[in-house]
C-alpha angles and dihedrals in degrees: 000000000000112000114240111246117245124225119213119238089245092054090047091053090049090051092051091051091051091049091049092050090050090052095048095090091052093046091049092045091051089068095060116108131192106205104157143029113293092006102278144026091265086061092220093147097227135130105189094179100070104130101167110049115068136166088254096057102034099091133108097265095059105017132055147106112332102180145329137223120212119231132186100244143354121318104222098165126070115267113253128212140206124181128219099010118173098229140142093006097310147049116277142169100236134209115200123202135170128206141206088252087068092253125141118199133194111200132182098257093213098050093247091131117043098204129056117282083220137345128191131181113214099200106109117240111291093013134099140191112296113279116249112195104160121094098231134100117320093007093060091049102045095038098179100053148301117271123139108001103157131071110263121226129228129215102201092188090063097031089237134139116198119212135177113213127186118210139173114231124216104282095038104276116144118225134185114212126193112213132192110198132188107247091218099051111008090240119150116259138193094025093298153196101068121192115234110242128158145148136187136190111264147121096222132118113320095013121147120197093346094310130107114205121201110253114198093196090065099039132074121202097217109145118088115262117260126213118194115177102311098336125098118206122203126183137191140202131177126312107223091329092287107166133260104046139141140187109265132187122185132179129210136189104252095217100044102024088227114151111247106177143002130203131184115191096204103033092150095034138028145270118005091145120191107220105129090188089282094309119135132249108259131226134201128219091269092058097253115149125226130196143157123228133212133229116321149103117330123189104134090115090065097045097276130133100231121108110180115166095010145128107237133198113200132186119241085263091054099253115144109253101171143339147192124213125178116249091242097050093138090061089052091054094045094048101037094245099148117201083210094066088135140349123294118238123215110230124217117255110303131207118241131047097322114050096168113062142160123198128202140150138223138221090258091064101256122138114210127204108195130189106234091201094057110007098192104245114214129321117175092207106039132011114248097211123107098254143346117204122194103231131160119015087211094057129233126278094159136065132257129241130210135215132164100332098328136098120211122206134173115204126198113273087001143097126274102258137202118212120188127222120222122173089348094305129111123236109254092228132035117272089212140356137206116259093239135051116246105217097201095032120236145242107225129219119203128208127189143150097238104298094340136084095019118186130178115213129195138171110229109201094181125207096311130057091202096066131074113277122230125237109215131190125195139186102259095216093051116021090192086078107080109195099188145348129187093239095063095085097046113236095345096091099026112141127203125278114303129255117210116245091022117159123202120227114222115191140142097355098315138091120215120205123187117210139170095282111005148033109240119203124201131190147123116318 
């Protein structure tokens, strides 16, 4: 019989150190959370603490779809993620998603439990998601009804996920309800839910006696929720273009759900919806709020209160502090060219004359670089922003992402493009492009381990919303180098049918993709 070899105590200790060092990336990664749309309140779309996925291992032989969870309707918001949650009798990494059927799910993010850790439906007894019978916009896509369309937001300090659900009461009245749910059970907190009700002084569309009252049946809560300190910000655009509508922003105390402020961006006019293609309002370190509006009345340059097709900077109390509006705003309104084609992202401090910048793009295909310290207002002869770059000929109905001196944008019927920043100014042409055209555009997510192993991820929904989408990964320095796509291995990695404006969540070695009927999870085999 062969004698079993003996390992010295010193060698054993050395082996344990090596194992521990090998595990460090996974242990560090396990602490990363994704609690809001596009990762943070600057909406830059980057997770710089991804220690597992690298350009060398993201390819079809080692990376692909690991598992899926079925859901009861489309997932329009970005999946969120919390690590190490004490839930359902154990500790789990948890993925949270919400659906148009007003359901919220908590799933084991690693596929260790095949059923939901919890699932709640937020339609009150006898009620359902709001009916949507027109053939335009969101109604055509969701088909069965409008429930939870925006990305929720999580407050990990209070173990709370905030969700806005739309329901139709018995008798046909539409209602928006703000919920605060316990992340471990799905139970209601802080006396919720709270019905959304608001009014402002104004003579605009739908006003009665100099007052405009918020009408849920004409408004869609599309932008991702924003949490700044203890204040929750919620914004609305139009529901299926049903007149009259306005752009609304409301704030709520996150621990009492009491309404704290209300703002209407066309109080003496009409339209001006805030939809941002599902992107979230952004916030700077001082707590100022930034958003982009759609087509509508504009008269701020003559002392009015209407801000259609504009970049807005609001105080934490929702007072207008500054704005930028293109010189040809009336053309935007006439031709449905929303400045608010996606969300604006706040850039890190830049060199040059304008250190504080926000970048966004419109449906006409322009990319705007705006000085957050003096936004430029309105000039009928020459725009007062820092820079306007002519980008995609197909226009933008998605949001940009930023990483390490570059801005990434995916135009409609165009390539995903990388623009570089030098001295606080954008390159006037892309430094690189993806090899394929993305028909519906894309909102990128970026993963890296600090400044290393950078990957750009997009969900390509193609020309049809009734076919499986494609998850794509690119080399961030050169988008012409596609690392992976979910079609390369035939049916093996096929996700569910795509949802336009979808954003993948990349965290702790996995990629989460929301579809019309399931949450698909990708990672290393």
